[in-house]
Structures are given as structure tokens and as C-alpha cells.
Steps between C-alpha positions, in 0.01 A plus 500: 500500500581697187848625421385861545357421847825330596700800377274743688536301823877498453500877449302560820736279698804672347362844582419398858874455556570851367256692720693671777459829689544789260458287185169655397561408136524130594185527714305660214623234258396228748149645531469508122616138471255388770214688330564325169621165634322203656460459874408182683241615755460263795139397560400450861162360401346358181653440161613733223206648312236379745260746666619394847869559425665715764860624490717454802548826688681648795525834674829662596504836681139561396564436130348208310714263296419203279790254487612388155800364312640585159586157359404135506838430664423742785157343542657156530768623741239675718336172596154648433265201484175676416374634169643802323392725216723633224417866423674812372607773736243732340220249566585471868535877537143536373366235741 
């Protein structure tokens, strides 16, 4: 991973700790960091870049979510043993 990707992941993780009720500035900064940073999307099926790749997904209260992590360390700690794809927040928002 490049130094800039490592720094971006560190920024996202730092900002996650700052987001609290009423801290709209921290939330906006987090969204910006996620949009520009790298996200490890968990693949339920297939491999990264393959036509059959399918992100993991879940529904909570009628809303769809795709689980992801923001660093290689989080991916390792998660115990995820399937494939993953490294994308930017903007790329996943367009998907």
C-alpha cells in the first residue's frame, strides 16, 4: 500500500473517533475523507475485478448496507476470509 493510502486510512480512522452527536463538522470531514480514501469492500462472491464479483450486503431497518473496512489492519482483525476489493469511496458510491 502506498504512503498516501496509508495516510488516508489513518485519517478516516482518526475521524471516526471524532464523530459524535452534534459534531456535524467532523461528520462532513469524515465523508470527505471516505470519498477520497480507499475502502476495502468485502466480496461475498467472486474475486476483485471479475464479472461475478458481488459485494457483501445486509439490510437494517429497510436500508441496504455493504460492509467494508478502512484499513488492512481492520481487514485482518475482522477475520474476513473471502476476497475483498480496494476502491475509493467515490467508486463505491457510483456502484
